[in-house]
C-alpha positions, 0 to 999 in steps of 0.5 A, spaced: 508 550 472 509 557 474 516 558 478 517 551 479 522 547 475 520 543 469 520 536 471 520 534 464 528 535 464 529 530 469 530 524 465 533 520 470 527 521 475 522 520 470 525 513 468 525 511 476 518 513 477 515 509 471 520 503 473 517 503 480 510 504 477 511 498 472 514 493 477 509 494 481 503 493 476 506 487 474 508 484 481 501 486 483 497 483 477 501 476 478 499 476 485 492 478 484 491 472 479 494 467 483 489 469 489 483 469 484 485 462 481 485 460 489 478 462 489 476 459 483 479 452 484 476 452 491 483 451 495 482 452 502 484 459 503 489 462 509 486 467 514 491 472 510 489 470 503 483 475 503 487 481 505 493 480 501 489 479 495 485 485 496 492 489 497 494 486 490 488 489 487 488 496 491 495 497 489 494 495 482 489 500 481 493 505 485 499 504 481 495 505 475 492 512 477 499 514 479 501 512 472 496 517 470 498 522 475 505 522 473 504 522 466 500 529 467 506 531 471 511 529 466 508 530 459 502 535 460 502 537 453 498 531 451 492 535 454 489 539 460 484 536 465 478 539 467 475 540 474 471 533 473 477 529 471 482 532 477 477 531 482 475 524 480 482 522 479 485 525 486 479 522 490 479 515 487 487 515 488 486 517 496 480 512 496 485 507 494 491 509 498 486 509 504 484 502 503 491 500 502 493 503 509 487 499 512 488 493 509 495 493 511 493 494 518 488 489 518 493 484 515 498 485 521 493 484 526 490 478 523 497 475 523 498 477 530 492 473 532 495 467 528 501 467 531 498 469 538 499 463 544 492 459 546 492 462 552 492 469 549 485 473 549 486 474 542 486 466 541 478 467 541 479 471 534 482 466 531 476 462 528 473 468 525 471 468 518 473 472 512 466 475 512 468 478 519 475 480 516 471 484 510 467 487 515 472 489 520 476 492 513 470 496 511 469 499 518 476 501 518 476 504 511 469 508 512 473 511 518 479 513 514 475 515 508 470 520 512 476 525 513 477 525 505 471 528 503 474 535 503 478 533 497 472 534 492 472 541 494 479 543 494 482 540 488 481 544 482 483 545 475 489 549 475 487 553 468 481 555 472 484 559 478 491 562 478 494 564 484 501 563 487 498 560 493 496 554 490 499 547 492 501 543 486 499 536 484 500 535 477 500 540 471 493 540 470 490 540 478 492 544 484 489 544 491 486 550 493 489 553 500 484 552 506 483 558 511 487 558 517 482 555 522 479 550 517 487 548 516 488 547 523 481 543 524 483 538 518 490 537 520 488 535 527 483 530 524 488 527 519 493 527 525 488 523 529 486 518 523 493 517 522 495 515 529 489 511 530 490 506 524 498 507 523 498 506 531 494 499 530 499 496 525 505 498 529 502 495 536 500 489 532 507 489 529 510 490 536 506 484 539 509 480 533 516 482 534 515 480 542 512 473 540 518 472 535 523 474 540 520 469 545 520 463 541 527 464 539 529 465 546 525 458 548 528 455 542 535 456 544 534 454 551 531 447 549 535 446 543 543 446 542 545 450 536 546 445 531 539 442 533 535 448 533 528 447 530 526 451 524 521 456 524 514 454 523 510 457 517 506 461 521 512 464 524 516 465 517 509 469 515 509 473 521 517 475 519 515 477 512 509 481 514 513 484 520 518 486 515 513 489 510 509 493 515 515 496 518 517 498 511 509 501 510 510 504 517 517 508 515 514 510 508 507 513 512 512 517 517 516 519 511 510 521 507 507 525 512 514 529 513 514 530 506 507 533 506 508 537 511 515 540 508 511 541 501 505 545 505 509 549 510 516 550 506 516 549 499 511 547 493 516 545 488 514 539 484 521 536 484 519 534 492 512 532 490 515 527 485 520 524 490 514 523 495 511 519 489 517 515 489 517 514 497 510 513 498 509 507 492 515 503 494 511 499 499 506 498 493 511 496 488 515 491 493 510 488 497 507 483 492 515 482 490 516 479 497 509 475 497 511 472 490 518 470 492 516 467 499 510 464 498 511 457 495 504 456 493 505 461 488 511 458 485 508 451 485 502 454 482 505 457 476 510 451 475 504 447 474 501 452 469 507 452 465 507 444 465 500 444 463 501 449 457 507 445 455 503 439 455 498 442 451 503 445 446 506 438 445 500 434 444 497 439 439 504 438 435 503 431 435 
């Protein structure tokens, strides 16, 4: 790693990263299996089932790739990657990262549409099919990933190029610095992309917060404290998505700040490792929240356990 600190000596940091990745992989696998079972059992899906199921698949793939990347960071003695592997792994990771951002944005917008009152112009979009939602997602993703093609030229195998100006990604892979002119062009484009997509998520999040606050004031006005009505399932789902989207927005801002720090101030791999931890908190925490708050998931696995126990008891008789 040239002049940089050896990450292999930071045992606690290594354990934390792998724990986060492992929890995320397990939770996203459970969430994905549940949504796949809904499709095969032909249950009537909710409008948000498709983006949540896709989000679990995207995060699962993204965390598996992250596992490969961190392994090359912490245990490089297992073998160096060539140019092709470096470009493929980093580009695939960026594609999944873009899909995660776009799906989160779509999920936030869909929940805002579900929560909006009938008098709102957004109510006209409530009956859109899952196919329409998938088309919107593909459009967002195409827009987002159109700015990442430069990675194929910028990412190289470190062993093929030696320079103190290289931006460290893993032990095997580095990023070739751009010229001053190109760097400013791409910085402008990437800033526009992030502001557009993250801004959509922030606007829908703010809209949901406004609606939830309005409902709370109306409930307090119509009911006494002891007789206040409970939040509807749509409102509870909105509260969860507001919380997760807020976490996502915070992590996106933190990711941008750390990326700027690495580019302009320091190129220490320890900073990159902290960035990995911060960026993947959302991918690891969101499925856990969905699983713990979705009654259908608990009922589904409860019924599966009952059936399994019954089959075992019948087989032993």
